[in-house]
C-alpha positions in Angstrom: -15.3 2.4 15.3 -13.4 -0.3 13.2 -9.8 -0.8 12.8 -8.3 -1.4 9.3 -5.0 -3.4 9.4 -2.7 -2.8 6.2 0.0 -5.5 5.7 2.1 -6.0 2.7 5.7 -7.0 1.5 8.0 -6.0 -1.2 10.8 -8.6 -2.0 13.5 -8.0 -4.3 16.1 -10.3 -5.9 19.7 -10.7 -4.4 20.7 -7.7 -6.3 18.2 -5.3 -4.9 19.8 -2.4 -2.7 16.2 -0.8 -1.6 12.7 -2.1 -1.4 9.5 -0.7 -0.4 6.5 0.8 -1.2 6.7 4.3 -3.5 2.8 4.9 -2.5 0.3 3.4 -0.4 -3.2 4.6 -0.3 -6.3 3.6 1.8 -9.4 4.5 -0.5 -13.1 4.2 0.8 -16.5 4.6 -0.8 -19.9 4.6 0.5 -21.7 1.4 0.2 -24.1 2.9 -2.5 -21.3 4.5 -4.5 -19.2 3.3 -7.3 -16.4 6.1 -7.2 -13.7 5.7 -4.7 -11.9 8.6 -2.7 -8.5 8.9 -1.1 -8.9 8.6 2.8 -5.1 8.1 3.9 -1.8 8.4 1.8 1.5 6.9 3.0 4.6 7.6 0.8 8.0 6.8 0.3 8.3 3.7 2.5 11.7 1.8 2.2 14.4 0.3 3.4 17.8 -0.1 2.3 17.7 -3.8 2.1 16.3 -6.6 -0.1 12.8 -6.6 1.2 10.1 -4.2 3.1 7.5 -5.0 5.5 4.7 -3.1 5.6 2.0 -3.0 8.8 -0.2 -0.1 9.4 -3.4 0.4 10.9 -6.0 3.1 11.1 -9.4 3.7 13.0 -12.1 3.9 10.4 -15.8 4.8 10.6 -18.9 2.4 9.6 -20.7 2.5 6.2 -18.1 2.6 4.0 -16.1 -0.2 1.7 -12.4 0.3 1.9 -9.5 -1.2 -0.4 -5.7 -0.4 -0.6 -3.6 0.8 -3.7 -0.1 0.6 -3.6 3.0 0.7 -5.7 5.9 -1.7 -4.9 9.3 -0.4 -5.5 12.5 -1.9 -5.7 15.8 -0.5 -6.9 19.2 -2.5 -7.8 21.2 0.8 -8.7 20.7 4.2 -10.0 19.7 2.9 -13.7 17.4 0.0 -12.5 14.2 0.7 -10.9 10.8 -1.2 -11.1 7.7 -0.2 -9.7 4.6 -2.4 -9.6 0.9 -1.4 -9.2 -1.5 -3.4 -6.9 -5.0 -3.0 -5.5 -6.2 -5.2 -2.5 -9.6 -6.8 -1.9 -12.6 -5.0 -1.0 -13.4 -4.7 2.9 -16.6 -3.5 4.3 -17.4 -2.1 7.6 
């Protein structure tokens, strides 16, 4: 077995009142495949602060490539919310 470590950070400007991740999805595909499938999902990871630090780990089987997609989230007030998508590099076990 292998351990996949996930780390990330969302940091807002001084007027942000809530920051984090709307969604973090670990995806995998067989080394010979071109299509990704969801392996683990984390949702609504926030702090009522200017920044959020993500730190997770999972045990994963050999024979796959892994990547993480996420949606960063920052809220200034009820009317001002920003979401930014991101995709990690690929890691092979």
